[in-house]
C-alpha positions in Angstrom: 13.5 49.0 -83.1 14.5 48.5 -79.6 17.1 50.4 -78.0 20.5 48.8 -77.9 22.0 50.3 -74.5 18.4 49.8 -72.7 18.6 46.3 -71.0 15.3 44.5 -72.3 12.9 44.6 -69.1 11.0 41.7 -70.0 13.6 39.3 -69.9 13.9 39.6 -65.9 10.6 38.5 -65.6 10.9 35.7 -68.0 13.6 34.0 -65.5 11.9 31.4 -63.6 13.9 32.4 -60.3 12.5 35.9 -60.8 9.1 34.7 -61.3 9.5 32.8 -58.2 10.8 35.3 -56.1 8.1 37.9 -57.4 5.8 35.1 -56.1 7.3 34.6 -52.9 7.2 38.3 -52.1 3.7 39.0 -53.2 2.4 36.0 -50.8 4.3 37.4 -47.6 2.1 39.2 -45.1 3.7 42.5 -45.7 5.2 42.5 -49.4 5.3 46.2 -49.2 7.5 46.1 -46.2 9.6 42.9 -47.3 10.3 44.6 -51.0 11.5 47.9 -48.9 13.8 46.1 -47.2 15.0 44.0 -50.0 15.4 47.2 -51.9 17.7 48.9 -49.0 19.6 45.7 -49.1 20.1 46.1 -52.7 20.8 49.6 -52.4 23.5 48.7 -49.6 25.4 46.2 -51.8 25.5 48.4 -54.9 27.4 51.2 -52.6 29.6 48.5 -51.4 30.4 47.0 -54.9 30.9 50.6 -56.0 33.3 51.5 -53.1 35.1 48.3 -53.3 35.4 49.0 -57.3 37.0 52.6 -56.3 39.3 51.2 -54.4 40.6 48.6 -56.4 40.9 51.3 -59.3 42.9 53.2 -56.8 44.8 50.3 -56.0 45.9 49.6 -59.9 46.6 53.3 -60.5 48.2 54.4 -57.6 49.9 51.5 -55.9 50.7 48.6 -58.6 52.8 50.8 -60.6 55.0 51.2 -57.6 55.5 47.2 -57.7 56.1 47.2 -61.4 58.7 49.7 -61.9 62.0 48.2 -61.9 64.4 48.8 -58.8 67.0 50.8 -59.2 70.5 49.8 -59.0 72.9 52.0 -56.3 76.8 51.6 -57.0 
């Protein structure tokens, strides 16, 4: 029985776009170099997305409550 928490690795290869990208990468003059560059770009994007996510979480927990509070009436 497959583990429900693990992604199915075969579904990515079954996608025609992924297959096309793999064929393109394999047909380049320096496939290892291209894949390393792609891996670095993906890691950079992952770090950027995690940083943006952390910033949004901080915004929602610290800044947003200030705007949601009802203003105090001074008399």
